[in-house]
N, C-alpha and C positions, 0 to 999 in steps of 0.2 A: 093742438096739444092734447085735447081729450082723445082724439083718434089715435095719436101716437102713444098715449098712456094705455089705451085699450090694447093696442098691438103688443106693447111691452108686457102687459099682464098675461096676454095669451101665450107669449113666448116663455115667460117664467113658469106658467102653469104647465105647458107642454114639457119643458125641461124637468119639472118636478115629477110629472107622471113617468117620464122616461127613466129618470134616476130611481124612482120608487120601484118600477118594474125590474130594472137592471139589478139593483141591489137585492131585491127579493129573490130573483133568479139565482144570483151569485151566492147568496146566503144559503139557499135551499139546495144548491148543487152538492152532491154527496159522493163519497167513494167508500166501497167496502172491499176488504182484502181478506183472503183466507189461504193458509198454507198447512200442509200436513206435517206431522212429526215423524211419521214413517216415510222413509225415502224410497220411492218406487225406483225401478231400474229398467234399463233398456235390454231387450232380449230379442232373439231371432223369432220369426213368426211361422216357420216350418210349413212351407207351401205344400199343399196336398198333391198338386199335379205331378210333382217330381218325387213324392214320397221321401222327402229329405229326413223326416223324423226316424226312419228305419235305421239310419246309421247309429245314432246314440242308443236306440233300443236294442240293437244287436249286442252292445256291450252290457246292457241290462240282462239280456238273456244269458250271456256268457257267465255272468256272476251269479245268477239266481237259478238257472236251469229252466226258466219259463219260456213261453212261446209268444212273446209280445210282437215280434216281427211277423210271425205267421198270421197273427190276428190282424195286423195292419194290412198285410197283403190280401187277406180275404175280405176285409171290410172297408179299407181306405187305400186301395191300390193306386199306383201311379197312373195318371190319366191326363194326357196332354190337352184333352178337350175341356177340362175343368176350368172355371174362371180363374184368373190370376190372383184374385183376392182370397180365394178359398184356402184356409190353413188353420193353424192353431193360435191365432191371435187372441182368442178368448182364453185359452189355457195359459198362455204367457201373461196376459193381463191379470188374471186371477192370482197367479203365483207372484207377480210383481206387487200386487196389493197386499198379500198376506205373508209373504216369505222374505227372509233375508237373502240378499243377492249372493249367489256363488261367485267367488272371486279368485279362487286358487285351484290349481290342478290337484287332484286326489289320485293316489296310487293304490290300487288293490292288486296285490301279487303282480301278475303280468299284464294287468289291464289298467290303462291310464285314462282317467276321467278328466277331460278338459272342461273348461267353463261351459262351453257350448253343449257338451254331453249332459252336464248337470242341469242346465237350464231346460234342455229338451225333456229330461225326465220329469221335472217339475211342471212343465207345460202339459204333458200328458196326464200327470197325476191330478191336475186341476181342470182338466178339459170338460168335465161334466158337473162342476160344482153347483150346489143349490144356491140360489141367490134371490135377493130382493130386486124386483124390476120396477122401473118407472118409465112409462111410455110403452109402446108396443112396436115390434119389428114391422116395418113396412115391406109389403111385397111377398110375404110368406103365405098369404091366404088364410091366416089364422088370426082371430081377434080383430082389433081395429086396423083398418087400412087407411086411416086418416094420417097423412104425412105431417099434420100439425098437432098430433096428440101428445107431444111433449113441448108445451109452450114455455116461453122464457120465465114466467113467474114460478112455474114448478121447478125448472132448472135452477133458478136462483135459490129457492128454498132448500132444494136437495144439497146444493153446494154449501149453503150456510150450515145445515145440520151436520153434514158429514165432515167437510174439510175445515170449516171455520171453528165449529163448536166441538166436534169430536176428534179433530186433527187426523182424520182417517181418509185415505184416498178412495176413490171409486172409479168405475169404468164407464166410458161413453162409447157408443157406436156413432162415429162422426159422419157417416154417409146417410143422407136422408132418403136415398133410393133403396134398391133391392140388395145391393152389396152390403157387406158387413165389414167395418173397419174399426175394431176395438182398440182403445188406448186407455191406460190408467191415468187419471187426472190427479195432480198433486197440488195445484194452486189455481186461484182465480182472482179476478178483480172486476168489480162492477162500478161503473161511473154513470150517474144519472142526474137529471135536473128537470124541473117543471117546464112545460111548454105553454102554460097559460097562467093567468093572474091568480086563479084560485089554488094553484099548486097541486091540482088533482091528477092531471095526466103528465107522466114523466116519460122522457125518451132517454135512452142510454146505450152504452156499449158493454158487452160481456166479453172479457178476455180470459182464455183458458190455457193452461200449460199442461202438457202431457209428456209421458215418456214415449219415445219413438221405438219402433221395432224393425226399422230398415237399417240394420247394423250387421256386421259380421257375426257369425255364430259364437265366437269366443270373445265378443266385446264385453268390457267391464265398465260400469258406470252409467251415467244418465245422458242421453242425447235427447233434446227436447223438441216437441212440436208445439207450435203456437197457433191458436185460432182466435178470431175476433168476430163477434156477432152484434148486430144492431137490433134493438127491441123497443117496445112501448108497453107501459104498464100503468095501472091506476094506483095511486097512493092515498092513504088516509091516516093522519096522525103518524107520519113517517113509517107506516107499515104497508106491506103489499096487499092490495085487494085481490085475493085469489080469484082466478077465472077471468082476469082482465088482460093478461099478457098476450102480446102479438109480436111476431118477428117482423122486421122491417127491411126494405131494400133487398139486397142479394141474400140476406139471411132467411127470407121467406122460403127459398129453395135449398139453401145450404146451411143446415143447422143440425145439432145432434138428433138422432132418430130415437134412441132410448138410452137409459142409464141403468146400471146394476151394481150390486155389491155382493160378492160371494161370502157365504157364511158356513157352509158345510163342504168339506173336501170330498169330491167324488171323481174317481179316475175316468178318463175317456177310453181306456183300454183295460178290459178285465184282467189281463195278465200283469198289469202294473199296479202294485199295491203302494199306497201312500206311506204306510208304516215302513215298508221295505226300502223305499226311496230315501226316507229320512234316516234310516239306520245306515245305509251305505254312504250317505252324504254327511253323516256325523251331526245331525241336527235333531231337535226335539220332535216327538211324535204326537204331541197333544193336538187334537183337532181344534182349529180356531173357534173361539166362542161366537155365538150368534150376535150380530150387531143390533143397534137400535132399530126399531121398526118405524119407518117413515112412510107407511102407506098413506097417512095424512101428513103432509110436510109441516103442518102447523102444530103437530103434537110435540109436547115438551120432551126433549131428549132425555134418555136415562143415563146410567153410568157409562162413561167412555170405555171403549174396548181397546185392548192392546193386542197388536198382531202376535201370532204365535212365535215368530222369529223376528223380533224388531231389528231393523237394519241400522247400522252406524254409517252415516254418509261418508263417501269418499270426498266429495266436494259439497259442503253445506250450501243450502239454497241461499241466494243473496237476500239481504234485508230489503232491498229495493228491486222492483222489477226492471229489466232493461228497457229503456224507452226507445231504443233503436231496433227492437225486434219486429221483423216484417212477416206478415202472412205471405203465403205463396201468391195470392192474388196481387198483393202490393208489389212483390218482387217482379212478377211478370209485367205489371204495368210500368214499373221503373225501367225494365229492359226494352220496352216498346218505345220509350222516349229517345230523343237524339241529343238532348242538351248536355253541355259540359261546362264546368267552372274553370278549367285550365287546360293547357295543352297536354295531350296524351296520344302517343302513337303506338299502335299494336300491329305486329306483322307475324307471319308464319315463317318458319325456317326456310322453306322452299320459296324462292323468289317469285315463281309463277303460280304458287298456291296449288299445284297439282300433286295429287298423291294417288297411290294405288292401295287397294284393300290389303291389310296386313302390314303396311309400312308404319314406322314409328312417327309420331307427331310431336313437334316442338314449336313453341311460339316464343317471341321475344318482344320487348317493347321498352319505352322510356317515358317517364312522366316528369312534368315540370315541377311537381310538388311531392313532398313526402306523403305516404298514405298506406292504405291497406288494399291489396290486390285481390280481386275475385274474377274468375274466368268461368263463363257459362257456355256450353255447347248446345246448339239447336240442330237436330237432325232434319233431313228433308221432309219428314212427315210431322214436324213441329214438336217433337219430344225434347224436353229440356234436361240437360245434364249439368250437375255441378262438378266441373273439372278441377277447380282449384279455389281454395285450399282443401286438402284432405287432412285427416286427423294428425298426421306427422309433420305438417307444414307450418312454417312461420311466414305469414303472408305480408309482413311489413316490408315496404320497398323504400329506397332512397331517391330523392329528387335528382334528375338529370344523370342517373346511373342506369345503364341498360340491364335489364333482367332477362333471364332465360328460364323457361318453364316447360317441362321439368328440368331442373338444373343438373349439372354433372354429379352433385352430391345427393340428389334425390334418391330415395329407395325404390322408386317406381318409374316406369315409362308409360306413355299412352300409345295404344295401337289403333290404327284406323280400321274400323269395322263397319263402315258405311258401304253398301254395295256400289259397284261401279255405275257411274252416271248420276250419282247423287251429289248434292251441294250441302256442305256442312258449314254452319256459321258459328264463329267463336266471338262472343261479346266479352270485352274486358271492362270491369268497373273498378275505379279507385276511389275510396272514400277517405275522408280525413280522420274519421273515427271507425273502429271496428264495426262491421255490420253483422247482424244475427238474423237468421231466417229459418223457417221450418225446413227440415231435410238437409241441412248443410252437413258436410263431411260424410256423404253417402257413398259407400263403396262396399262391394260384396267380397272384398279380399281383406285378409288380416295383414296389413302392411306393417313391417317391422323396420324401425329405423336402423337397427344394428346389422341387418342382413348384408352380406358381402356383395351380392349380385343384384342389380336392379330387377324388380319385379315388373312384368309387362301386364298392363291392365287394358282390356278392350274398352274403348270409350262407350260402347253400347251397354256395358254393365254399370255405367255411372248414371243411368236414367233416374229421374225423380219418380217416386211413387206418389201420385197425386190422387186424393179422394175423388171419386167420379163426379159427384155433384159440384165439387169445387172446380174440377177440370172443365166442366160445361160452362161455368161462369167465366173462367179464364179465356176459353175460346170465344165466348160472346164479347168479352171486353176487348179482345184483339180486333174485333170488327168495329166496335164503337169507339175505340181509343179513349178509354175511361180516364178523364182528366182528374176526377176526384181521388181515385186510388193512387194515381201518380203523385199528386200533391201530398197525399197522406204519407207515401213512402219517402218523398224528398224531405218532408218536415222532420222525419225520424232520423235520417242520416245526414241532414244538413247539406253541405256542399260536397259535390262529387264530380268525377269526370269519367267519360266512357269512350270506347272505340271498338270497332269490330273488324274481323278479317274473314274472308271467304275461303273455304277449302273445297276444291273440286276433285272428286274421285273419278278416275278414268280407267278404262279397261287395261289390263296388264299388257296386252299385246301392243298397245299404243305407247305405253310408258312402263318399260320393264321394271319389275319390282326390285327395289334397292335393298341390299343387305343391311340389317341394323348395325350401326356403328357402336362400339363400346364407349367411345368418347364423342358424343354428339356436339359438344361445345367446340371441339377442334374442327369438326366438319363445317360448322356454321362460320367459324373464323376463316376457313379456307374459301367458302363461298363469298364472304364479304370481300376478301382479298382479290378474288377473281373479278368481282363486280367493279372494284376500284380501278383495276387495270383497264 
């Protein structure tokens, strides 16, 4: 009996300690959320290698008599050897942080200024803005070359001071390597909890929401990018102990490189004057005020600043963050899996799966349950494309009813642009709830639902633009079959089903190129009828 009582006492004591630790950890788990009141917007990034910015600047020259295009040709000429990321993402980011979004066409005598023209002017006008910087660019040979010089404790404090307290967006370079990928950040969420009994060391996740720039030039509104990072920090009396932050896991190599906030407008082209741009666009010419100084993130903030041209949102930010938002790493991990929750059959319109370059592509399928359809294409070299849905599509499908994508009523077609000899994979995913992920609805065409003729889109132009350091991790996880990321993705979208189909591109002389049909649905019905016979 005594031995039994002793064991019972040990069990009770162990359970008490366990509950004490569990409750302590639960109670001390915390969440911090911040959103801006100024609504940033998505804009084109004006790639340097093809000198795309010269098109809107030609209209600026026509209206002002300046030589902005000549300056561009002399100082930033088209150059195919330039890296793909080189462009005006910094000018767009600064204008998205400080300016009201252009949303309507403006007519000046015989010159029409589309939304893309106006956003291009603003990107140039803000391309050399003076700014407060936090962290230092890696790989430029100037200043710090430490890839960890922007630790999570500093990032957290910057987000708190700008976004949470001042309601002001700021810009992050999201590639920790030599490339620069600037995006304006408008919201964040930090979740953290202690890892030991003294509640000193906390681990957590940092989620950031940004405006995306991989949109058509005349795009209006906000298309978001989502990033998630893991970190560790020391806490004392519910406050961050500065200098103790560390990135964890994949975030050691994939995290923001530097952050900045523009406070004085400076043009990136001497022929383009900010005051002239504002006058032609019908907006205020007051230079934005200098923001709070956060050289020391612990400094008490001063009076909040209001952007020069505060924006009225088209779609207000949701009060709650979407819990089913996937990072691209999670999306790739999900697509690497093979599991399904119900029957789903995906096929291509050609029974043999053989296509020639330039031919139109159509897929069809049927699902045992209602859901939301997503189609992803993977090229022979592993590049991912979001084929469906595009911004004009309603991707809800009905159970046991065959679908055809693109449909007869769709405003666009897909064109095979994979060289002969290549194999293209289309993966279909059906989820019970809508899925959201970074880079969805990516297309370099302005698709119009009202157009009378279907627009042909080369599938090669639907490729994802993936941050280089993130792409390296995705390539690594394909080799290691990361179960953790897959489980994280599945937990966000709950149940889903998937299937894939292979497209084989063969030389034209072996498979004569077929003429595109106006009504592809009739062609498919004919094929099905022949197969039944």
